N, C-alpha and C positions, 0 to 999 in steps of 0.2 A: 489509101486515103489522108488527108492530114488530121494529122488530132484536133484542129479546131470541129471540124467536119463529124468526126468521131465522137466530140462530145456531146453538139449540137446535136446530135441523134440519138443519142443515148438522153439527153435530156427530153426530146418529144420524146419517147420512147417510156421516162421513167413520167411525165404527164398522162399519157394515154394511159397507162396502167392502172396510175392512184383514181382516176378517175373513173375509169370501165368502160365512158363511150365519151367521145367531144365532138364538136363540127368544127371544121376548117376554121371558122370566124374567131369561134375561142381560140384554138392553138394561134390565129395570128397577134391575139391580145398579148400571150406569152412570150411572140420573140418577134417585138415593135421594128426589129433593126433586119431583118431577115424579109429577103423579097416571098413573096408568093407562090412563085415557081418555084423556086428555092425549097421550100417547106412541102410544096406537094411531092419533088424530089425524094423529098428526105423520108414522106410517106411510103412512095413506091418501094422503098430500098426497104425499109421494114416487112413493108406487106409479100415483099418478092422474097425475102427471109423467114416468111412465117413466123414474126416478128406482134403484127397485127396483123386486124383485119379493117379494111379500108371498106368504105362504104360511099355513096353517092353525096357528099357534101364532107362529107370529114371520117372519123377511126373507132375503133374500140379495140381495145384489149382482148386478146386471144386467152381464152380456159384455162387458168393456170394454177398453180398453187399460192396461197394469198401471200400479197407483198411484201408479208414482214419477211417469212421466211426466205422468200427469193431476197429480199435486201440484205439478210444478214450473211447469204451464201457471197456475195459481193464485197473487194477488197478486204480478203479476213485479215491479216497482218498488221494493214495501215489500220486496220478500228482496233487489235490488240495494240497497237504500240499508241495509239490516239491514248485508249483507257488508259493503258501506265503511266503516261504522263497526268491523265485526270486524276489519277489516284493518288499520286504524289502530293497532289496540296490540299488532300484532307489532314485535318486533326483531330484528334480526338474530344469524342464528346457537343461535337460540331452537327450543327441541323439542315439538312441537304433536302433541296427537290431535284430529284432524278426524272426526265420527261421519258416517254416513248421512245421510239429508236431504235436501230439493231445496236449501232453505236454503245448508244447510255446500255444496252445492254450487254455488251461486252465489260464496259465499266460495274457493272453490279457485280460481275463474275470476279473479277477482281478487287473488290473491295474491301479497305484495309480490316484488319479482327480489330477493329474499336469501339467502344460505347457510339454510337451514330442514332440518328433519328432521322430517316429517309422519309420522304412524303414523293409518292411515284403519282402517273397517270396513265402508266401503261402496262396492263398485264404479264408484256414481253422482258420487261425491267423487273418486276417481281418475281416471275417465276426462276429468272436468272440467276437471282440471290443463290451464294450458300449460306447454309446456315448456322447461326453466328447468335447465340442467345443474347447477344449482350448490343443487340442491332433492334432499333423496333423499327416498324416499319409498318404505315399509315396508307395503302390504297385507296388514293381518292375518289369519291363514290361520284356520277353523271352519268350523259348518257355515253355506251362502249362502241365505238366505231367495231367491227370483227375484223376490218380490213385490213385495218393500220395499227391496231390492237390496242386504244388510248380511249379514254375516259375524256369526256369534255360537259359541257353545261353549263348552267344555274347553281347546282348543287355545288359543284366542283372549283368556281366563281368565291362562291362564300364561304367555302371552308379555307381555301387560297388568304382566303382579307382577316381571317382570324391567325394565320401562321406568320413566322418567321424566320428566315432563313442564315446561315453564313454563306455558302453558296447554292450556287442555284445549278445546275448540267444541263444546255438544252442540245437539241439535235437539230440538223434543217436539210429539207430537201432539196435545197437549189442555195446557191450564193450571187449577189453578182456585186462586184465592185462600189458601184452609185447605188445601189435601190440595197442592198441588204439582204437578210434572208430573209428568203420567200419562200410559203405555204400555199398551200391550196384553199386551205379551210380557213374564214373569217374568225370562228370560233376557238379552232386552235391558234390562232395571235394572238384573241383577245386572254384567252387561261394562260398562254407560255406569258405575255406583257403584264399579266396578272403577279405569276411565279416571280417574273424578272423584278418589279417592284418591291415584292416581300423580300428582297433577299440582299443581302452588303456585298456581294461580289455573284456574278454570270460570267458563266462559261463555255462559251459554242466549241462543242465537239464537231467535227466538221474534215473529211477528207478531201484530198484534192479532185476527187473526181467529181464534186458539186459545184465545182465553178463551171458554168453552163451557161453561164450568160442569159440564161430565162429567166422571168420573172414576174411577179404578179401583184396586182390590186391590194395584198394579205400579204405584208414582211413585218420584220424587225429589223428597224435603224440599229446602223452600224454601232452608231453612240450608245445603246443599249445595251450594250455586250464589251464587259473588261478584260478576258480574256479567249484568244481564239488557238484553240488546239487540234494542230494537223497531223500532218506526215508531210516529208521531206519532198514529194512531188510539187506542193504550191508554188504557183509562179513566181519567185521573185519579187518581179514589179506589184503586182498583189498584196506580197507578204510589206512592203516599204508603205503600201497607199492604208495598208492596216496600221504601224507603227507609228505612220505622220500622222494617223486622226485617233492616236493617244489607246490602240488597241497593243496590248500586248501579243506577242504569240508566238507557242513553244512548239 
């Protein structure tokens, strides 16, 4: 199996796991450059491997542990390396936004022992912090998605509007070199864009597996990000494209 096929099938699996249930028309919207016949083969492959359950006109995820736990077990070494690079950007007395997600949770584990203010929208990130009395933590309020371990909604947006950050650390489930950083929820994008607007520097934490060329209408444009921190496996062409657009890649 070629690397591109493997990445695409992983992207299909990720989308199904995050949405729970999806019909074929919805799936086609995520992969506009992939034929319907190819997507049906992908679904059959995943179904044969007992990774999804197919039904007439769509597919649904298999009963499994919460998706955050599943994601946290993938690409562990890459996430540790990305988190270490991110931690090196943090300076004492900074105000930081740290979003939900397995890579950001790894950054929480590696947070420097400085006096810091941390605002978070994820239970996973908050629970991953080591005890440090010099760090002030605010878990932002709102509606909790137990599947993604993320808080969102109007109360969070209202609170973000009153805050200022030196750095916002974001994560993404998918990246497309043309369309940017993709998410499955419009409210997630709205909240993360607000955090980015309130920040002097926006840093995206993204391992190379997120380059799967799937995209949704819910995107954060590349131009909204200042720094991308990734692993050593990201395609050099993509690295060059990001740098040409003024993005610092670490």
